C-alpha positions as YAML, in Angstrom:
chain: A
units: angstrom
residues:
- id: 1
  name: MET
  ca: [0.17, 0.11, 0.20]
- id: 2
  name: PRO
  ca: [1.42, 3.18, -0.84]
- id: 3
  name: THR
  ca: [2.72, 5.21, 2.35]
- id: 4
  name: ALA
  ca: [0.52, 8.15, 1.26]
- id: 5
  name: ALA
  ca: [-2.53, 6.65, 2.46]
- id: 6
  name: ARG
  ca: [-4.47, 8.00, 5.34]
- id: 7
  name: SER
  ca: [-4.14, 6.25, 9.19]
- id: 8
  name: ARG
  ca: [-7.59, 4.70, 9.75]
- id: 9
  name: SER
  ca: [-8.85, 7.83, 12.30]
- id: 10
  name: GLY
  ca: [-8.62, 9.69, 8.72]
- id: 11
  name: THR
  ca: [-5.21, 11.83, 9.53]
- id: 12
  name: MET
  ca: [-2.60, 12.19, 7.32]
- id: 13
  name: SER
  ca: [0.49, 10.10, 8.56]
- id: 14
  name: ALA
  ca: [3.62, 11.81, 9.02]
- id: 15
  name: ALA
  ca: [4.84, 9.51, 6.16]
- id: 16
  name: ALA
  ca: [2.28, 10.35, 3.78]
- id: 17
  name: HIS
  ca: [2.68, 14.25, 4.41]
- id: 18
  name: ASP
  ca: [6.40, 14.01, 3.93]
- id: 19
  name: ARG
  ca: [5.86, 12.79, 0.60]
- id: 20
  name: VAL
  ca: [2.94, 15.45, -0.15]
- id: 21
  name: ARG
  ca: [5.88, 17.81, 0.52]
- id: 22
  name: TRP
  ca: [8.09, 16.05, -1.64]
- id: 23
  name: ARG
  ca: [5.76, 16.20, -4.29]
- id: 24
  name: GLU
  ca: [4.71, 19.63, -4.10]
- id: 25
  name: ALA
  ca: [8.20, 20.71, -4.06]
- id: 26
  name: PHE
  ca: [8.80, 18.78, -7.37]
- id: 27
  name: ALA
  ca: [5.90, 20.28, -8.94]
- id: 28
  name: ARG
  ca: [7.36, 23.82, -8.04]
- id: 29
  name: VAL
  ca: [10.87, 23.31, -9.22]
- id: 30
  name: ARG
  ca: [9.85, 22.03, -12.63]
- id: 31
  name: GLY
  ca: [7.48, 24.67, -13.10]
- id: 32
  name: GLU
  ca: [9.87, 27.19, -12.13]
- id: 33
  name: THR
  ca: [12.16, 25.88, -15.14]
- id: 34
  name: GLU
  ca: [8.98, 26.20, -17.88]
- id: 35
  name: ARG
  ca: [8.31, 29.68, -16.07]
- id: 36
  name: ARG
  ca: [11.75, 30.87, -16.89]
- id: 37
  name: ALA
  ca: [11.91, 29.33, -20.20]
- id: 38
  name: ALA
  ca: [8.61, 30.81, -21.21]
- id: 39
  name: PRO
  ca: [9.22, 34.16, -22.67]
- id: 40
  name: LEU
  ca: [11.53, 32.66, -25.20]
- id: 41
  name: SER
  ca: [10.83, 31.49, -28.94]
- id: 42
  name: PRO
  ca: [11.84, 28.09, -30.11]
- id: 43
  name: GLU
  ca: [14.44, 29.53, -31.91]
- id: 44
  name: ASP
  ca: [15.50, 30.94, -28.54]
- id: 45
  name: GLN
  ca: [15.87, 28.00, -26.86]
- id: 46
  name: VAL
  ca: [18.46, 26.16, -29.48]
- id: 47
  name: ILE
  ca: [21.08, 29.23, -29.61]
- id: 48
  name: GLN
  ca: [24.34, 28.17, -27.79]
- id: 49
  name: SER
  ca: [26.53, 31.32, -27.83]
- id: 50
  name: MET
  ca: [29.81, 30.04, -26.79]
- id: 51
  name: PRO
  ca: [30.90, 26.83, -25.76]
- id: 52
  name: ASP
  ca: [30.52, 27.36, -21.93]
- id: 53
  name: THR
  ca: [27.04, 28.09, -22.36]
- id: 54
  name: SER
  ca: [23.75, 25.70, -23.65]
- id: 55
  name: PRO
  ca: [20.51, 26.35, -24.83]
- id: 56
  name: THR
  ca: [17.47, 26.65, -23.21]
- id: 57
  name: LYS
  ca: [16.02, 23.72, -24.55]
- id: 58
  name: TRP
  ca: [19.08, 21.74, -23.55]
- id: 59
  name: HIS
  ca: [18.58, 22.90, -20.35]
- id: 60
  name: ARG
  ca: [15.08, 21.69, -19.95]
- id: 61
  name: ALA
  ca: [16.09, 18.29, -21.20]
- id: 62
  name: HIS
  ca: [18.92, 17.61, -19.34]
- id: 63
  name: THR
  ca: [17.35, 18.32, -16.09]
- id: 64
  name: THR
  ca: [14.59, 15.95, -17.37]
- id: 65
  name: TRP
  ca: [17.27, 13.18, -18.00]
- id: 66
  name: PHE
  ca: [18.56, 13.36, -14.81]
- id: 67
  name: PHE
  ca: [15.42, 12.24, -13.20]
- id: 68
  name: GLU
  ca: [14.80, 9.95, -15.57]
- id: 69
  name: THR
  ca: [18.43, 8.33, -15.32]
- id: 70
  name: PHE
  ca: [18.96, 8.27, -11.89]
- id: 71
  name: LEU
  ca: [15.66, 8.17, -9.99]
- id: 72
  name: LEU
  ca: [13.12, 6.72, -12.36]
- id: 73
  name: ALA
  ca: [15.30, 3.86, -14.52]
- id: 74
  name: PRO
  ca: [16.93, 2.15, -10.81]
- id: 75
  name: ASN
  ca: [13.58, 2.55, -8.95]
- id: 76
  name: VAL
  ca: [10.69, 1.60, -11.46]
- id: 77
  name: PRO
  ca: [10.53, -2.15, -12.44]
- id: 78
  name: GLY
  ca: [9.96, -2.14, -16.48]
- id: 79
  name: TYR
  ca: [10.57, 1.72, -16.66]
- id: 80
  name: LYS
  ca: [10.33, 3.10, -20.24]
- id: 81
  name: VAL
  ca: [12.53, 5.55, -21.15]
- id: 82
  name: PHE
  ca: [10.98, 8.45, -23.27]
- id: 83
  name: ASP
  ca: [13.65, 8.06, -25.94]
- id: 84
  name: GLU
  ca: [16.31, 6.03, -26.17]
- id: 85
  name: ARG
  ca: [18.58, 8.97, -28.01]
- id: 86
  name: PHE
  ca: [17.87, 11.34, -25.43]
- id: 87
  name: ALA
  ca: [20.64, 9.39, -23.04]
- id: 88
  name: PHE
  ca: [23.47, 10.33, -25.65]
- id: 89
  name: LEU
  ca: [22.09, 13.81, -26.50]
- id: 90
  name: PHE
  ca: [21.35, 15.04, -22.69]
- id: 91
  name: ASN
  ca: [23.90, 13.61, -20.50]
- id: 92
  name: SER
  ca: [26.29, 16.53, -19.60]
- id: 93
  name: TYR
  ca: [29.90, 15.15, -18.00]
- id: 94
  name: TYR
  ca: [28.62, 11.92, -16.54]
- id: 95
  name: VAL
  ca: [31.08, 9.73, -17.92]
- id: 96
  name: ALA
  ca: [29.70, 6.87, -15.51]
- id: 97
  name: ALA
  ca: [26.32, 7.25, -17.46]
- id: 98
  name: GLY
  ca: [27.50, 6.53, -21.06]
- id: 99
  name: PRO
  ca: [28.37, 8.23, -23.69]
- id: 100
  name: ARG
  ca: [27.81, 11.82, -24.61]
- id: 101
  name: HIS
  ca: [27.33, 14.62, -27.07]
- id: 102
  name: ALA
  ca: [29.92, 17.01, -27.44]
- id: 103
  name: ARG
  ca: [29.30, 20.50, -24.92]
- id: 104
  name: PRO
  ca: [30.26, 22.51, -27.59]
- id: 105
  name: LYS
  ca: [28.06, 21.50, -30.06]
- id: 106
  name: ARG
  ca: [24.59, 21.41, -27.97]
- id: 107
  name: GLY
  ca: [23.41, 24.18, -30.05]
- id: 108
  name: LEU
  ca: [23.58, 22.10, -33.22]
- id: 109
  name: ILE
  ca: [20.71, 20.00, -31.78]
- id: 110
  name: THR
  ca: [17.73, 21.04, -33.61]
- id: 111
  name: ARG
  ca: [15.66, 17.95, -33.09]
- id: 112
  name: PRO
  ca: [14.30, 17.07, -30.92]
- id: 113
  name: ASN
  ca: [12.28, 20.35, -31.03]
- id: 114
  name: ALA
  ca: [11.12, 22.48, -28.16]
- id: 115
  name: ALA
  ca: [7.67, 20.88, -27.82]
- id: 116
  name: GLU
  ca: [8.82, 17.28, -27.88]
- id: 117
  name: VAL
  ca: [11.47, 18.47, -25.16]
- id: 118
  name: ALA
  ca: [8.02, 19.59, -23.45]
- id: 119
  name: GLY
  ca: [6.71, 16.29, -24.09]
- id: 120
  name: TYR
  ca: [9.78, 14.51, -22.52]
- id: 121
  name: ARG
  ca: [9.10, 16.88, -19.27]
- id: 122
  name: ARG
  ca: [5.62, 15.58, -19.17]
- id: 123
  name: HIS
  ca: [6.08, 12.03, -19.46]
- id: 124
  name: VAL
  ca: [9.11, 12.16, -16.86]
- id: 125
  name: ASP
  ca: [7.03, 14.62, -14.34]
- id: 126
  name: ALA
  ca: [3.88, 11.93, -14.26]
- id: 127
  name: ALA
  ca: [6.13, 8.76, -13.82]
- id: 128
  name: ILE
  ca: [8.28, 10.68, -10.69]
- id: 129
  name: GLU
  ca: [4.91, 11.55, -9.26]
- id: 130
  name: LYS
  ca: [3.36, 8.33, -9.59]
- id: 131
  name: LEU
  ca: [7.43, 6.68, -8.02]
- id: 132
  name: ILE
  ca: [6.71, 9.31, -4.88]
- id: 133
  name: GLY
  ca: [2.89, 8.09, -4.16]
- id: 134
  name: ASP
  ca: [3.78, 4.39, -4.86]
- id: 135
  name: ALA
  ca: [7.22, 3.84, -3.58]
- id: 136
  name: ASP
  ca: [7.88, 1.14, -0.89]
- id: 137
  name: ASN
  ca: [8.84, 2.64, 2.36]
- id: 138
  name: ALA
  ca: [11.78, 0.72, 2.57]
- id: 139
  name: ALA
  ca: [13.03, 2.52, -0.58]
- id: 140
  name: TRP
  ca: [11.65, 5.89, 0.07]
- id: 141
  name: PRO
  ca: [14.59, 7.41, 2.19]
- id: 142
  name: GLU
  ca: [17.10, 6.49, -1.22]
- id: 143
  name: ILE
  ca: [14.70, 8.05, -3.13]
- id: 144
  name: ARG
  ca: [14.01, 10.99, -1.21]
- id: 145
  name: ARG
  ca: [17.77, 11.60, -1.37]
- id: 146
  name: ILE
  ca: [18.23, 11.39, -5.10]
- id: 147
  name: LEU
  ca: [15.08, 13.65, -5.49]
- id: 148
  name: GLU
  ca: [16.30, 16.17, -3.59]
- id: 149
  name: ILE
  ca: [19.47, 16.30, -5.25]
- id: 150
  name: GLY
  ca: [17.66, 16.26, -8.68]
- id: 151
  name: LEU
  ca: [15.81, 19.27, -7.78]
- id: 152
  name: ASN
  ca: [18.74, 21.62, -6.44]
- id: 153
  name: HIS
  ca: [20.45, 20.07, -9.34]
- id: 154
  name: GLU
  ca: [17.45, 21.72, -11.30]
- id: 155
  name: ALA
  ca: [17.81, 25.02, -9.40]
- id: 156
  name: GLN
  ca: [21.50, 25.52, -10.62]
- id: 157
  name: HIS
  ca: [20.56, 25.18, -14.14]
- id: 158
  name: GLN
  ca: [17.61, 27.38, -13.90]
- id: 159
  name: GLU
  ca: [20.13, 29.97, -13.17]
- id: 160
  name: LEU
  ca: [22.20, 29.03, -16.10]
- id: 161
  name: LEU
  ca: [19.29, 29.07, -18.52]
- id: 162
  name: VAL
  ca: [18.85, 32.91, -17.52]
- id: 163
  name: THR
  ca: [22.45, 33.50, -17.63]
- id: 164
  name: ASP
  ca: [22.98, 31.72, -21.23]
- id: 165
  name: ILE
  ca: [20.35, 33.56, -23.04]
- id: 166
  name: LEU
  ca: [21.41, 36.67, -21.29]
- id: 167
  name: HIS
  ca: [25.09, 36.00, -23.09]
- id: 168
  name: ALA
  ca: [23.10, 35.02, -26.33]
- id: 169
  name: PHE
  ca: [21.00, 37.89, -26.87]
- id: 170
  name: ALA
  ca: [24.31, 40.35, -25.73]
- id: 171
  name: GLN
  ca: [25.74, 38.67, -29.13]
- id: 172
  name: ASN
  ca: [22.40, 40.17, -31.21]
- id: 173
  name: PRO
  ca: [22.91, 43.84, -32.51]
- id: 174
  name: THR
  ca: [19.01, 44.39, -31.50]
- id: 175
  name: ALA
  ca: [19.86, 44.10, -27.99]
- id: 176
  name: PRO
  ca: [16.71, 42.06, -27.31]
- id: 177
  name: ALA
  ca: [14.77, 41.51, -23.69]
- id: 178
  name: TYR
  ca: [14.42, 38.57, -22.31]
- id: 179
  name: ASP
  ca: [11.83, 40.41, -19.55]
- id: 180
  name: ALA
  ca: [11.04, 43.81, -20.29]
- id: 181
  name: ASP
  ca: [9.48, 44.57, -17.14]
- id: 182
  name: TRP
  ca: [12.77, 42.82, -15.27]
- id: 183
  name: ARG
  ca: [14.25, 45.08, -12.70]
- id: 184
  name: PRO
  ca: [17.51, 44.61, -10.64]
- id: 185
  name: PRO
  ca: [17.18, 43.81, -6.95]
- id: 186
  name: ARG
  ca: [18.03, 47.12, -4.73]
- id: 187
  name: SER
  ca: [21.37, 47.17, -3.40]
- id: 188
  name: THR
  ca: [21.63, 47.82, 0.40]
- id: 189
  name: PRO
  ca: [24.72, 51.03, 0.74]
- id: 190
  name: ARG
  ca: [26.83, 50.09, 3.93]
- id: 191
  name: GLU
  ca: [29.72, 52.16, 4.25]
- id: 192
  name: GLY
  ca: [33.29, 50.99, 6.11]
- id: 193
  name: TYR
  ca: [34.45, 47.56, 6.71]
- id: 194
  name: VAL
  ca: [33.91, 44.72, 9.14]
- id: 195
  name: ASP
  ca: [37.01, 44.07, 11.71]
- id: 196
  name: LEU
  ca: [37.73, 39.94, 11.85]
- id: 197
  name: PRO
  ca: [40.36, 39.04, 14.27]
- id: 198
  name: GLU
  ca: [42.45, 36.46, 14.30]
- id: 199
  name: GLY
  ca: [40.67, 33.31, 15.43]
- id: 200
  name: ILE
  ca: [39.70, 29.80, 14.51]
- id: 201
  name: HIS
  ca: [36.35, 29.76, 13.23]
- id: 202
  name: THR
  ca: [34.39, 26.51, 11.60]
- id: 203
  name: ILE
  ca: [33.91, 26.67, 7.82]
- id: 204
  name: GLY
  ca: [31.65, 24.41, 5.74]
- id: 205
  name: HIS
  ca: [27.96, 22.64, 6.07]
- id: 206
  name: ASN
  ca: [26.95, 21.74, 9.69]
- id: 207
  name: GLY
  ca: [24.33, 19.06, 9.00]
- id: 208
  name: GLU
  ca: [21.40, 21.58, 8.87]
- id: 209
  name: GLY
  ca: [19.46, 21.40, 5.67]
- id: 210
  name: TYR
  ca: [20.49, 20.45, 2.43]
- id: 211
  name: CYS
  ca: [23.90, 21.18, 0.71]
- id: 212
  name: PHE
  ca: [26.00, 19.91, -2.14]
- id: 213
  name: ASP
  ca: [29.19, 17.38, -1.23]
- id: 214
  name: ASN
  ca: [31.78, 19.97, -1.74]
- id: 215
  name: GLU
  ca: [30.33, 22.21, 1.35]
- id: 216
  name: THR
  ca: [31.90, 19.14, 3.40]
- id: 217
  name: PRO
  ca: [33.06, 18.52, 5.74]
- id: 218
  name: ALA
  ca: [32.77, 21.24, 7.95]
- id: 219
  name: HIS
  ca: [36.61, 21.64, 9.59]
- id: 220
  name: ARG
  ca: [38.50, 24.20, 11.26]
- id: 221
  name: ALA
  ca: [40.28, 27.21, 10.06]
- id: 222
  name: LEU
  ca: [42.39, 30.25, 10.85]
- id: 223
  name: ILE
  ca: [40.78, 33.58, 10.17]
- id: 224
  name: GLY
  ca: [42.56, 37.20, 10.36]
- id: 225
  name: PRO
  ca: [43.21, 39.33, 11.18]
- id: 226
  name: VAL
  ca: [41.61, 40.72, 8.09]
- id: 227
  name: ARG
  ca: [38.84, 43.70, 7.06]
- id: 228
  name: ILE
  ca: [36.03, 42.94, 4.60]
- id: 229
  name: ALA
  ca: [33.91, 45.39, 2.87]
- id: 230
  name: ARG
  ca: [30.33, 45.62, 4.15]
- id: 231
  name: ALA
  ca: [29.00, 46.57, 0.37]
- id: 232
  name: LEU
  ca: [29.80, 45.41, -3.12]
- id: 233
  name: VAL
  ca: [31.44, 47.19, -5.58]
- id: 234
  name: THR
  ca: [29.54, 49.58, -7.63]
- id: 235
  name: ASN
  ca: [29.52, 50.14, -11.36]
- id: 236
  name: GLY
  ca: [30.63, 54.51, -10.58]
- id: 237
  name: GLU
  ca: [33.92, 52.79, -8.59]
- id: 238
  name: TRP
  ca: [34.35, 50.67, -11.68]
- id: 239
  name: LEU
  ca: [34.03, 53.59, -14.14]
- id: 240
  name: GLU
  ca: [36.56, 55.32, -11.80]
- id: 241
  name: PHE
  ca: [38.86, 51.95, -12.70]
- id: 242
  name: ILE
  ca: [38.57, 52.28, -16.38]
- id: 243
  name: GLN
  ca: [39.20, 56.23, -16.37]
- id: 244
  name: ASP
  ca: [42.50, 55.66, -14.64]
- id: 245
  name: GLY
  ca: [43.47, 53.21, -17.34]
- id: 246
  name: GLY
  ca: [42.68, 50.20, -15.61]
- id: 247
  name: TYR
  ca: [42.26, 47.97, -18.48]
- id: 248
  name: ALA
  ca: [45.22, 49.51, -20.04]
- id: 249
  name: ASN
  ca: [47.98, 48.87, -17.11]
- id: 250
  name: PRO
  ca: [49.43, 45.15, -17.17]
- id: 251
  name: ALA
  ca: [51.24, 45.88, -13.42]
- id: 252
  name: LEU
  ca: [47.25, 45.48, -12.25]
- id: 253
  name: TRP
  ca: [46.94, 42.44, -13.79]
- id: 254
  name: LEU
  ca: [48.01, 38.52, -13.07]
- id: 255
  name: SER
  ca: [49.38, 37.49, -16.28]
- id: 256
  name: ASP
  ca: [46.89, 35.42, -17.22]
- id: 257
  name: GLY
  ca: [44.57, 37.98, -16.89]
- id: 258
  name: TRP
  ca: [46.44, 40.51, -19.01]
- id: 259
  name: ALA
  ca: [46.69, 38.09, -21.82]
- id: 260
  name: ALA
  ca: [42.75, 37.64, -21.60]
- id: 261
  name: VAL
  ca: [42.31, 41.41, -21.79]
- id: 262
  name: GLN
  ca: [44.37, 41.22, -24.75]
- id: 263
  name: ASN
  ca: [43.34, 38.68, -26.67]
- id: 264
  name: GLU
  ca: [39.54, 39.25, -25.67]
- id: 265
  name: GLY
  ca: [39.67, 43.13, -26.35]
- id: 266
  name: TRP
  ca: [38.07, 43.76, -22.61]
- id: 267
  name: ILE
  ca: [37.54, 47.41, -21.96]
- id: 268
  name: ALA
  ca: [35.11, 47.33, -19.41]
- id: 269
  name: PRO
  ca: [32.62, 44.65, -17.78]
- id: 270
  name: GLY
  ca: [30.69, 42.18, -20.02]
- id: 271
  name: HIS
  ca: [27.91, 43.05, -21.77]
- id: 272
  name: TRP
  ca: [28.63, 47.06, -21.32]
- id: 273
  name: GLN
  ca: [28.70, 49.11, -24.52]
- id: 274
  name: GLU
  ca: [30.10, 52.55, -24.64]
- id: 275
  name: GLN
  ca: [27.32, 54.73, -26.89]
- id: 276
  name: ASP
  ca: [27.25, 58.58, -27.69]
- id: 277
  name: GLY
  ca: [29.89, 59.23, -24.89]
- id: 278
  name: GLY
  ca: [28.42, 57.02, -22.35]
- id: 279
  name: TRP
  ca: [28.12, 53.33, -21.01]
- id: 280
  name: GLN
  ca: [24.90, 50.87, -21.45]
- id: 281
  name: GLN
  ca: [24.60, 47.61, -20.47]
- id: 282
  name: LEU
  ca: [22.43, 44.81, -22.03]
- id: 283
  name: THR
  ca: [20.26, 43.63, -18.94]
- id: 284
  name: LEU
  ca: [17.32, 40.85, -19.08]
- id: 285
  name: ALA
  ca: [15.24, 44.15, -20.11]
- id: 286
  name: GLY
  ca: [17.39, 45.00, -22.76]
- id: 287
  name: LEU
  ca: [19.81, 47.73, -23.32]
- id: 288
  name: LYS
  ca: [19.97, 50.20, -20.10]
- id: 289
  name: PRO
  ca: [21.96, 53.07, -18.89]
- id: 290
  name: VAL
  ca: [24.65, 51.98, -16.67]
- id: 291
  name: ASP
  ca: [23.44, 52.65, -12.91]
- id: 292
  name: PRO
  ca: [26.82, 54.11, -11.14]
- id: 293
  name: ALA
  ca: [24.90, 52.86, -7.88]
- id: 294
  name: ALA
  ca: [24.37, 49.69, -8.53]
- id: 295
  name: PRO
  ca: [26.71, 46.73, -8.10]
- id: 296
  name: VAL
  ca: [29.05, 46.03, -10.65]
- id: 297
  name: THR
  ca: [28.72, 42.60, -12.51]
- id: 298
  name: HIS
  ca: [29.92, 40.43, -15.11]
- id: 299
  name: VAL
  ca: [33.33, 40.48, -14.11]
- id: 300
  name: SER
  ca: [36.07, 37.80, -14.36]
- id: 301
  name: TYR
  ca: [38.08, 37.00, -11.50]
- id: 302
  name: TYR
  ca: [41.21, 38.30, -13.39]
- id: 303
  name: GLU
  ca: [39.01, 41.76, -13.52]
- id: 304
  name: ALA
  ca: [37.90, 41.27, -9.41]
- id: 305
  name: ASP
  ca: [41.91, 40.64, -9.01]
- id: 306
  name: ALA
  ca: [42.78, 43.27, -11.14]
- id: 307
  name: PHE
  ca: [40.30, 46.35, -9.55]
- id: 308
  name: ALA
  ca: [41.20, 44.91, -6.10]
- id: 309
  name: ARG
  ca: [45.04, 45.54, -6.72]
- id: 310
  name: TRP
  ca: [44.21, 49.06, -8.01]
- id: 311
  name: SER
  ca: [42.17, 49.55, -5.00]
- id: 312
  name: GLY
  ca: [45.29, 48.50, -2.88]
- id: 313
  name: LYS
  ca: [42.97, 45.80, -1.46]
- id: 314
  name: HIS
  ca: [42.68, 42.19, -2.42]
- id: 315
  name: LEU
  ca: [39.41, 39.57, -2.35]
- id: 316
  name: PRO
  ca: [38.51, 37.59, 0.76]
- id: 317
  name: THR
  ca: [39.00, 34.23, 1.02]
- id: 318
  name: GLU
  ca: [36.02, 32.02, 0.70]
- id: 319
  name: ALA
  ca: [36.42, 31.36, 4.67]
- id: 320
  name: GLU
  ca: [36.96, 35.11, 5.21]
- id: 321
  name: TRP
  ca: [33.72, 35.75, 3.34]
- id: 322
  name: GLU
  ca: [32.10, 32.56, 5.05]
- id: 323
  name: VAL
  ca: [32.82, 34.03, 8.46]
- id: 324
  name: ALA
  ca: [31.47, 37.57, 7.65]
- id: 325
  name: ALA
  ca: [28.17, 36.35, 6.21]
- id: 326
  name: ARG
  ca: [27.45, 34.40, 9.16]
- id: 327
  name: GLY
  ca: [27.57, 37.33, 11.56]
- id: 328
  name: GLY
  ca: [25.67, 39.31, 9.30]
- id: 329
  name: HIS
  ca: [28.12, 41.68, 8.41]
- id: 330
  name: LEU
  ca: [27.98, 41.93, 4.74]
- id: 331
  name: ALA
  ca: [25.59, 44.02, 2.72]
- id: 332
  name: ASP
  ca: [24.00, 41.94, -0.20]
- id: 333
  name: ALA
  ca: [25.44, 38.84, 0.66]
- id: 334
  name: TYR
  ca: [22.47, 37.34, -1.26]
- id: 335
  name: GLY
  ca: [20.50, 37.62, -4.34]
- id: 336
  name: ILE
  ca: [22.75, 40.41, -5.84]
- id: 337
  name: VAL
  ca: [25.74, 39.05, -7.49]
- id: 338
  name: TRP
  ca: [28.04, 36.16, -7.01]
- id: 339
  name: GLN
  ca: [31.08, 37.32, -5.29]
- id: 340
  name: TRP
  ca: [34.74, 36.32, -6.43]
- id: 341
  name: THR
  ca: [37.10, 34.97, -3.65]
- id: 342
  name: ARG
  ca: [40.77, 34.74, -3.76]
- id: 343
  name: SER
  ca: [40.29, 30.77, -2.96]
- id: 344
  name: ALA
  ca: [41.04, 28.21, -5.53]
- id: 345
  name: TYR
  ca: [38.60, 25.73, -5.74]
- id: 346
  name: THR
  ca: [39.89, 22.65, -3.99]
- id: 347
  name: PRO
  ca: [38.27, 19.95, -1.52]
- id: 348
  name: TYR
  ca: [37.95, 20.78, 1.89]
- id: 349
  name: PRO
  ca: [40.20, 18.93, 4.40]
- id: 350
  name: GLY
  ca: [38.30, 15.06, 4.53]
- id: 351
  name: PHE
  ca: [36.24, 15.61, 1.44]
- id: 352
  name: VAL
  ca: [35.48, 12.05, -0.59]
- id: 353
  name: ALA
  ca: [33.19, 11.82, -3.21]
- id: 354
  name: CYS
  ca: [30.06, 9.88, -3.62]
- id: 355
  name: ASP
  ca: [30.52, 6.59, -5.21]
- id: 356
  name: GLY
  ca: [28.77, 6.19, -8.75]
- id: 357
  name: ALA
  ca: [27.82, 8.71, -11.49]
- id: 358
  name: LEU
  ca: [26.67, 10.79, -8.52]
- id: 359
  name: GLY
  ca: [30.20, 11.53, -7.37]
- id: 360
  name: GLU
  ca: [31.09, 13.33, -10.47]
- id: 361
  name: TYR
  ca: [28.88, 15.97, -9.63]
- id: 362
  name: ASN
  ca: [31.55, 18.32, -7.98]
- id: 363
  name: GLY
  ca: [34.76, 16.14, -7.19]
- id: 364
  name: LYS
  ca: [35.88, 16.05, -10.61]
- id: 365
  name: PHE
  ca: [36.18, 19.60, -11.23]
- id: 366
  name: MET
  ca: [38.32, 20.94, -8.17]
- id: 367
  name: ILE
  ca: [40.91, 22.34, -10.33]
- id: 368
  name: ASN
  ca: [41.74, 25.20, -12.07]
- id: 369
  name: GLN
  ca: [38.79, 27.48, -10.89]
- id: 370
  name: MET
  ca: [38.31, 29.82, -8.01]
- id: 371
  name: VAL
  ca: [35.18, 30.06, -5.59]
- id: 372
  name: LEU
  ca: [32.38, 32.43, -5.46]
- id: 373
  name: ARG
  ca: [30.48, 32.90, -2.28]
- id: 374
  name: GLY
  ca: [26.90, 34.14, -2.13]
- id: 375
  name: SER
  ca: [24.27, 33.85, -4.70]
- id: 376
  name: SER
  ca: [23.09, 36.27, -7.88]
- id: 377
  name: ARG
  ca: [19.69, 37.86, -8.87]
- id: 378
  name: ALA
  ca: [19.55, 34.91, -11.16]
- id: 379
  name: THR
  ca: [19.43, 32.67, -8.19]
- id: 380
  name: PRO
  ca: [16.08, 30.67, -7.44]
- id: 381
  name: GLU
  ca: [14.36, 31.47, -4.34]
- id: 382
  name: GLY
  ca: [15.43, 29.49, -1.41]
- id: 383
  name: HIS
  ca: [18.84, 28.10, -3.42]
- id: 384
  name: SER
  ca: [20.76, 30.55, -1.14]
- id: 385
  name: ARG
  ca: [22.99, 29.42, 2.03]
- id: 386
  name: VAL
  ca: [26.19, 30.94, 3.46]
- id: 387
  name: THR
  ca: [28.11, 27.79, 3.03]
- id: 388
  name: TYR
  ca: [27.32, 27.36, -1.02]
- id: 389
  name: ARG
  ca: [30.32, 26.85, -3.22]
- id: 390
  name: ASN
  ca: [30.49, 28.41, -6.48]
- id: 391
  name: PHE
  ca: [33.12, 28.16, -9.07]
- id: 392
  name: PHE
  ca: [34.12, 28.86, -12.53]
- id: 393
  name: TYR
  ca: [37.14, 29.46, -14.26]
- id: 394
  name: PRO
  ca: [39.01, 32.75, -13.83]
- id: 395
  name: PRO
  ca: [38.28, 34.54, -17.37]
- id: 396
  name: ALA
  ca: [34.11, 33.65, -16.95]
- id: 397
  name: ARG
  ca: [31.89, 36.39, -16.72]
- id: 398
  name: TRP
  ca: [28.84, 35.93, -18.24]
- id: 399
  name: GLN
  ca: [27.22, 35.00, -14.95]
- id: 400
  name: PHE
  ca: [25.81, 37.76, -12.86]
- id: 401
  name: THR
  ca: [29.65, 37.81, -10.62]
- id: 402
  name: GLY
  ca: [31.01, 40.77, -9.01]
- id: 403
  name: LEU
  ca: [32.84, 41.09, -5.94]
- id: 404
  name: ARG
  ca: [33.42, 43.06, -2.25]
- id: 405
  name: LEU
  ca: [37.07, 44.02, -1.28]
- id: 406
  name: ALA
  ca: [38.74, 42.88, 1.82]
- id: 407
  name: ASP
  ca: [41.86, 44.64, 3.32]
- id: 408
  name: TYR
  ca: [45.18, 43.75, 5.74]
- id: 409
  name: ALA
  ca: [45.27, 46.88, 7.26]
- id: 410
  name: ASP
  ca: [48.93, 48.34, 9.23]
- id: 411
  name: ARG
  ca: [47.18, 47.79, 12.37]
- id: 412
  name: PHE
  ca: [47.07, 43.97, 11.62]
- id: 413
  name: ALA
  ca: [50.12, 43.70, 10.29]
- id: 414
  name: LEU
  ca: [51.91, 40.50, 12.12]
- id: 415
  name: THR
  ca: [55.12, 41.31, 14.21]
...
């Protein structure tokens, strides 16, 4: 008998209520993906503007493949996949799950079309909803674990869906709008720095609520002495950097960063355009004047590092950021821009990836990337937390990425 049955008294049992809660969560997350895709035409959904991005249609199909592969196929006897070809087309990087289509060529997949992907989502959604209700009690804890991973995985792709289409629209000379009514979240101006005196703090996830494996295990770290800016760096401050020749001064840049400036022709943050003596920025609402008071966004690690050096400061480490954020000292820690840290994306002490294909989720990328903390204006509601470790390669700037500064003041100098 399905666990979702009511007790003899007619009230829903705790176990049944748990399944209802997960069914609602599943419907909510899957619906959010479709809500984000709704403003886009079928033509919009197939475009891939660079190898690092993916088409909207691919995001919709890949997240569906994830549930079909890791939840339905192992747990539903006799489950019939929607289309045998989709495993090759919509696997991303899970080598243990089988061969896959090359990432830079995802935009060439015109078939299946967007309507067929919608049918794929409906097929899998119906099967998942049935599984949630019918699964054996003994199997439910593991099903729920994979379901939770899948929902958080889809939330990540919801953010990528938005940033990827913005990058694609930035290549269009007509500067189309994703949502004409979109407005950036208002920032909270706060002056000064918060002092973090030297001390040992616990960093990482403490076991309460969901986290990805790369947020564990919790461990102790020596922090400070350091000061961290309460506010994010603004467009106005970045304009001063530009006007002072920041993009033309090799002394400010890491060697690889200066090479990126030269090779890519960077003279301003991503999606900025100089028009009629002023700066415009392509936003989700189309081309808008750069607001000097708004936090700067679409900057790479290289740019963030160069700006910090120009300011006579540096970027905080991820541990310093986490301690300051836990103390409530950082304005706009969440929901505005992901904030670059100067920490390399490496495993925490004692980290061990789980077995199987899902062990490939984070661990194998712990090389040559930098950690960002917080969350952005594109991050889905409920997907932010103080221990979240985002990570990108240093040249990446198509995400909503910004920065705040840190400083080792003279009075903190070690003697």
